[in-house]
N, C-alpha and C positions, 0 to 999 in steps of 0.2 A: 108464104110460110110464116111471116110475122103475125098474121091474123091468128094463126094457130097458137103461137106463143102467147099472145094476149089473152085468148080464151083460156088457155092452160093456167096462166098466171091468175086470172080472175077466179077460176075454179079452185085453185089451191089456196088463195088468200082472201076470198070474199068475206065480208064486204071490203072492197079496196078502192082507193081513189086513183085518179090519173097520175098524181105525183108519185105515189107508191109503185105504180106499174112502171113508170119511167125509171125509178131507182132500181127495180128488180130486173128489168129487161135491158135497159141501157140505150134506149132510142129517144128521139126528141119528143117533147110533150105534144107538139102539133101533130106529129105522126100518130101518137096514141089517140088523140082526140078524133082524128080523121078515121082511124080504124074503128074506134068506138061507135061513131055514127053509122058506119057501114054495117057493123055487127048488130047494132040496134035495129036497123032497117030489115036485116035478115032474121030478126027475132031470136038471135043467139044469146044476146045479153039484154038486160034492162038496167036503166039508171034510176036510182032512188035518192032522195034527200034524207039525210039523218034528221031525226026529230029535233035534236038540240043544236043543229048547225044549219043555219039558213043558207050559207054560202056553198059549202062543200057537198058534192054529190058522190055517191058510190055506185059501183057497178057490180052486178051479180048475174047469175044464170037463172 
């Protein structure tokens, strides 16, 4: 069920980073990262890096 919440959050607020998802959903950052990897392997989301920010990556559909 949490996977669905993460996808919904990304869809509603994309581009969004892990920290913002944590703040909106209220679960641990490690959990969001793990879910993100799983969703990425399932090709439900993609991760991109912002042009002006070499450190931060965003998620989108």
